[in-house]
N, C-alpha and C positions, 0 to 999 in steps of 0.2 A: 765923458772921458777927458782926463787931464791932457792938455796939449804940452807935452814935454819939450817941444821945440822952443817954447818961450821961457824955459826954466833952466838956463845954462848954469845958474849958481846953486841948483838943488843938490842935496847930499848924494843923489844917485849919479850925478855927472861928476866923474872923477878924472876928467881929461883922458889921457891915454891909458889910465888905469881903470876906466869904466868897465864893469863886467860885460861879458859878451851878451848875457841875457838882457841886461838893462839897455845896452846899445841897440839891440834888436827891437825892444819895446819902444824906445825913442823913435826909431825909424818908422815902425808901423803906425804909431800915433800921428806921425807927420803926413801920412798918406790918406787919401780919401777912402772911406769904407767902400767895399765892393769886391769884385772878383780879384783884382790885383792884390789887395791887402790880404785876402784869404789865402790866395796861392802863395804869396811871398812869405806869409807866416809859416806855412807848412814847410816850404823849402829852407828857410833860414833856420828854423828850429832843428831840422834834420842836419843841416850843416854844422850848427853849434854842437849838437850831440856828437857828431863825427870828430870834430877837432878837440872837444873837451876830453874825449877818450884818449887823445894823444897828447894831453898835457896843457892845452891852451886854456886860459882863464879870463884874460882881459884883452881889450883892444890892442894893447901893446904887443901881444903875442901874434898878431896878424901880419905875417911877413910872406915873402915869396915862397919859402919852404912849405908853409901851411897850404898855400894855394896850389902848389905843385902836387902835394899829397891829395888834396881834394879832387883836382882834375884827373889824377891817376885813378882815384876811386870811381869817378864817373865813367871813365873809359872801361874799367873792369865790369861795371854794371852793364854797359852796352855789350861787351863781349859775352857776358853771361845771359844775354837776351832779356835783361830786366827792363831796360828802357831803350828808346831810340836815340841815335846820335843827336837829332834835333832837340829832343827833350833834355838830354845831358847839357847841351849848350844853353838851353833856356834856363836850367838850374844855375849854371855858372853866371849867366847874365844877371839873374836876380841877386846873387851874392855880390857881384860886381857893383850893382846899383846901391846896395847897402854900404859897401866899402866907400863908394864915392860920397855918400852921406856922411860917413865917419870923417872923411877928409874935410868936408865943409864945416863940420863941427869942431875941427881942429884937433881931433883925436889921433889922426894919422897924417903923416906928411905927404904921402902919395898912395895911390890905389895899387896894391900888389897884384890885383887881377889883371891889370893892364900890361904886365911884364911878359916878355916872350916865353920864358921858361914854363909857366903853367899853361899858357895857350898851346904850346907844342904838345902837351900831354893830353889835351882834349881830343875826343874822337872826332874824326872827320865826318861832317854831315854830307852824306851821299844821296840824300833824298832829292828827287827830281820833280819840281812843281809842274812840269809839263806832262807828267803821267797821271796827274789827278783828274777826276771826272770834270768835264766841261760840257755845258750845254752847247749843242750845235745850233745854228740858225733854225734848222728843221725841227729840233727838239723844242725850241722856244715857240715857234709858230704853231706846232701841233698841240702842245700842252695848253697854250693860251686859247687856241681855237676850241679845244675840248671844254675848257672851263667856261668859255663864252657860250657854247651850245648848251651846256648844263644850266647856266644861269638863266638863259632865255627860256629854256624848256620848263624849268622850275617855276618861272614867273607865269608862264602860260597855263601849265597843267597842274602845278602845285603838288607834284609827286615828292618834293622835298621842300624845306623851308626856303623860299626865294631870297630871304635876307642872308641866309648862310651861303647859298650858292653865289650871290652877288659879292659877299665878302671874300670868298675863296678866289673868285675870278680877279678881283682887285689885288689881292695879295700875290697871286702867281704872276700877274702882269707887272707888279712892282718889282718882284725879284728879277723877272726876265728882261725888263726894259730899263732898269736904273742901276743894277749892280749893287743894290743896297745889301748890307749884311742882315741876317736874321735878327741878331741881338740889337740892331739899330731900330727895328720897327716892332719887335715883339718883346714880351717880358722875359727877363732872366731872373729866376728865383735866387740866384747867387749874388745878385747885385741890385740893391734897392734903387739905384738911380736908373736902372733899365726897366722901366715899367710900361713900355710900349709907346709907339708913336701916337701923339695927340693931334686932334684936328687943329688945335691952336698953332701947331708947327707945320701945317700944310697950307700952302697958298694955291688954291684951285684956279685962281685967275692968272697968275704968272707962271704956274707950273714949276714950283720949287717947294722943297721941304727942308726942314732943319732937323738933323738927327744928332743924338749923343754918340759920337764916333768912338772907334776903337781906342784912339789916343786920349779918351776922356775929355773931349772938347766938342763944342757945337760946330757942326759943319753943314753947309748948304749942299743940296743934291738936286740936280735938274731932273725933272720927271718927263719922260717921253709922252707924247700926245696920246698914244694908245692907253698907257696906264692911267693917264690923267682922266681920260674919258670914263674909264671904269670906276675910278675913285669918285667922280661926281655922281654917277648912278648909285654907287654904294652908299654914299652919304645920304642921298634922298631916301633910300630904303631903310637905312639904319635909323634915321630921324633922331639924332642925338639932341638932348635938351640944351647942351652947351658945348663949346669947343674944347672942354677939358676931357671929353669922352675919348677913349682910345679909338683910333681909326679902325682897328681890328679888335672887336670885343669877343671875349670867350663865350662859347655856348655850352660850356660844361656846367650841368645843372647844379651839382654840389657846390662848385665855386661860386656860382651866381647866388644861390640861396644864402650863403654866408654873409652876403652884403645886403640882405633884405630883412624886414621885420619877420618875426617867427610865424605870424598868422597869415602870411602871404600864401595863397593857393598855388599849386603847380600849374604851369601853363606857359604863357608868354612872359618869361622872366624879364626880358628887356623892356617890355611895356611897363612892368612893375618898377623898373629902375627909372623910367621916365616919370611915372606917377609919383614916386617918392623922392624924385630929384636926387637920385643916387648916381654914382659913376661906377660902371662895371670894370672888372679887370680885363686886361689884354691877355690873350692866350700866350703860353710860354713858347720858347723857341722849339721845343719838342712838338708843340701843337702845329707849328708851321711845317715841320717835316712830315707830320702825320697827314696834313691836308694834301701835300704834294704826293705822298705815297698813295693815298686814296685815289687821287686823280689818275695816277699811273696805272693802278690796278684796274680801275674802271675802264680806262681807254686802251690798255695794252701798250702804252708808250714806254719805251725804255731808252736809257743812254747807250752809247756804243759798247760799254762794258757789260751790257745786259742787265744792269741794276736799275732800280727806280731812280728817277731824277732827284738830286739833292739841292736844297736851296742855295748853298754857297757855290755850287757848280754853275749856277746861273750867272753869278758874278764873274767867274773865271771865263765863261763862254762869251759874255758880252765884252769883256776886256779883250779877248782875242780878236773878235770882229772889229772892234775899234782900232786895235793895234795894227791890224793888217792895212787899215786905211790911213791912220795917222797916230803914231805912238803917243804923241803929246796929248791927244784927245782921250786915249785910254787912261793915261796918268791922271788927267783932270777928272774924268768921270769916276774912276776908282778911288780918287783922292789919295794917291800915293805921294809921299813927301818928296820923293826924288824919282826922276825918270829911270835911274839905274835900277830901282826896285821893279818897275814895270818891265824893263828889259830882261831882268832875271826871270820873271814869271813867263815871259813869252819868247824866250831864247830860241825855241824851236821854230817860231815864225820867222825870226830874223835869219836863222841858219838856212831855212828853206828858200828865202829870197836871195841869199848869197849864192846858193847853188844855182838858181835860175840865172842869175847874173853871170856866174862863172861859165855855165853851159853856153850862154849866148855870146860870150866874148872869145871863147877858145874852142877851135874845131877839134 
């Protein structure tokens, strides 16, 4: 793919007269491939279609009026139950990111999306992060205890593959005790850079791992001793030939077969990967949800809303526990850029503490 960010003098770069389509292509080519690029492409192409229908053709046509029209359109979509307010604001933010790029290229003097008029047209995001599912401490203890019993029983009685049971226990403990995101340790088919956590990025001695984070940068995560112990056991059972193996390897037969020679017999596919010195795939994020759902169905464990436990709810629950003890520690473990982000997620905790303080101070 041509990197158009390096070709400012090309015939397609016409300054503020650059066509909207070309400006979008320049921007997308400047981004890493993956989920963001795919999502931004869809959003920006829809935006261009919307404003071209109203007469816009080049970057020079991108003014406050155009953004007011687009923000009003997003609000109407929300009112018509097409999208949520949060989604509408996300669409607007993607467009704003592209406009900032246009400013950097010298095509625009300023970003019209930053102006107050279009922002006032956007729908208010009334979603409350405090109402989303969170694991309680009891949820975490119970589901990890169940996964632990399952792994030990499988190892002793072999009623299921002990390696699978050990993998599942390590995965659930990692969710529950580190607050890691599913896409940081499992494969995401929409993003080639998210191919699962590798043993090369896990230090079992110091209790740290390195993950490709949401912000598309490498970040270090502390691993709780409970999860660390299960990871050590899991690695011995998995017996990878090298540290480029995924920490959590898929056991989906069809997927594993695709990575092996055609004449390999069915059976222990991971043994074949070791024999042929191949590297298996990690399961997808949906596979992580499936593992957790299976454990909940087996054990009868449910969240307070009656639903099965969700991987990301483990992150929210751990954050709440840490926030109740030390907000800065929650920010650090969840890797929020600013404490204000953490405060927003756990506003209900802060309010409850304020009430207790108020009750104790005033008769």
